[in-house]
C-alpha positions as CSV (number, residue, x, y, z in Angstrom):
1,M,-44.7,118.5,-56.1
2,L,-43.3,115.0,-56.5
3,K,-45.8,112.1,-55.8
4,L,-44.5,108.6,-55.5
5,A,-46.9,105.8,-54.8
6,I,-45.6,102.6,-53.4
7,S,-48.0,99.8,-53.9
8,A,-47.9,96.1,-53.3
9,G,-46.7,94.4,-56.4
10,P,-44.1,91.9,-57.5
11,P,-41.0,92.1,-55.2
12,M,-38.8,93.5,-57.9
13,Q,-41.1,96.5,-58.6
14,T,-41.4,97.2,-54.9
15,T,-37.7,97.1,-54.4
16,M,-37.1,99.4,-57.4
17,R,-39.7,101.9,-56.0
18,L,-38.1,101.9,-52.6
19,S,-34.7,102.4,-54.1
20,L,-35.9,105.4,-56.1
21,L,-37.5,106.9,-53.0
22,L,-34.3,106.5,-51.0
23,F,-32.3,108.0,-53.9
24,L,-34.6,111.0,-53.9
25,L,-34.6,111.5,-50.2
26,L,-31.0,110.8,-49.2
27,P,-29.2,113.7,-51.1
28,G,-31.2,116.2,-49.0
29,A,-30.2,114.4,-45.8
30,A,-26.6,114.4,-46.9
31,M,-26.7,118.2,-47.3
32,A,-27.6,118.8,-43.7
33,A,-24.9,120.4,-41.6
34,D,-22.5,117.9,-39.9
35,P,-22.5,118.7,-36.2
36,A,-18.8,118.1,-36.2
37,H,-18.4,120.9,-38.6
38,T,-20.6,123.4,-36.9
39,V,-19.2,126.2,-34.7
40,S,-21.4,128.2,-32.3
41,Q,-20.8,131.9,-31.7
42,K,-22.4,132.5,-28.3
43,G,-21.5,134.5,-25.3
44,R,-18.8,136.3,-27.2
45,A,-17.0,132.9,-27.7
46,F,-16.6,130.2,-30.3
47,R,-17.7,126.7,-29.3
48,P,-15.8,124.5,-29.7
49,T,-12.6,126.5,-29.3
50,E,-10.5,124.1,-31.4
51,V,-11.4,121.9,-34.3
52,T,-9.5,119.7,-36.8
53,I,-10.8,119.3,-40.4
54,N,-9.6,118.1,-43.7
55,R,-8.5,120.6,-46.5
56,D,-11.5,121.7,-48.6
57,E,-14.0,121.0,-45.8
58,T,-16.5,123.7,-44.7
59,L,-17.2,124.9,-41.2
60,T,-20.6,126.5,-40.5
61,F,-20.4,129.3,-38.0
62,T,-23.8,129.9,-36.4
63,N,-24.5,133.2,-34.6
64,E,-26.5,132.2,-31.5
65,D,-26.1,135.5,-29.8
66,S,-28.5,138.5,-29.8
67,F,-26.0,140.7,-31.6
68,I,-23.9,140.6,-34.8
69,H,-20.8,138.6,-35.4
70,Q,-18.4,137.9,-38.2
71,I,-15.2,135.8,-38.7
72,Y,-11.8,136.3,-40.2
73,V,-8.4,134.8,-40.5
74,D,-5.6,137.3,-41.3
75,G,-4.6,136.9,-45.0
76,L,-7.1,134.2,-45.7
77,F,-10.7,135.5,-45.4
78,D,-12.8,138.2,-43.8
79,S,-16.6,137.6,-43.7
80,E,-19.5,140.0,-43.7
81,E,-21.4,140.7,-40.4
82,K,-24.1,138.2,-39.7
83,A,-27.2,138.9,-37.6
84,P,-28.5,136.6,-34.8
85,G,-29.6,133.3,-36.2
86,E,-27.6,133.6,-39.4
87,N,-24.7,131.3,-40.6
88,I,-21.4,131.8,-42.2
89,N,-20.1,128.9,-44.3
90,Q,-16.3,129.0,-44.6
91,T,-14.3,126.5,-46.7
92,F,-10.7,126.0,-45.7
93,T,-8.7,125.4,-48.8
94,K,-5.2,125.5,-47.3
95,S,-3.6,123.1,-44.8
96,G,-2.2,124.6,-41.6
97,T,-3.3,125.9,-38.2
98,F,-5.4,129.1,-38.2
99,Q,-6.7,131.5,-35.6
100,V,-10.3,132.4,-36.4
101,R,-11.4,135.7,-34.8
102,C,-14.2,138.2,-34.8
103,H,-13.5,141.9,-35.6
104,I,-16.4,143.0,-33.6
105,H,-15.4,141.0,-30.4
106,P,-11.5,140.8,-30.5
107,T,-11.4,138.4,-27.5
108,M,-13.2,135.8,-29.6
109,R,-10.6,133.3,-30.9
110,M,-10.6,129.7,-32.0
111,T,-8.1,127.4,-33.6
112,V,-8.8,125.5,-36.8
113,R,-6.3,122.8,-37.8
114,V,-6.6,121.8,-41.4
115,K,-5.0,118.5,-42.5
């Protein structure tokens, strides 16, 4: 366990300690899912139904239903099934417009535009 004590001292030492603390804490915050890059699978539907991202960005698909889901794009990827509460992280490495679907629920569709 990392312990970091911040005590009163000369201003330069306090500033350095605070900088170190921020350096250690911020990378974890940066790794949190960006809500703009999160897709919900709920009610046999993707939400949102359309999203635009940059090439090499990752979408996190969260199964918020009480049954399994998966995702695929013909010729690009085909995920494993995920139980309720599980995520699928999918990086889009090619530019274009893609129809994301679920094999289990064929009416589920969403459009991903990759710049």
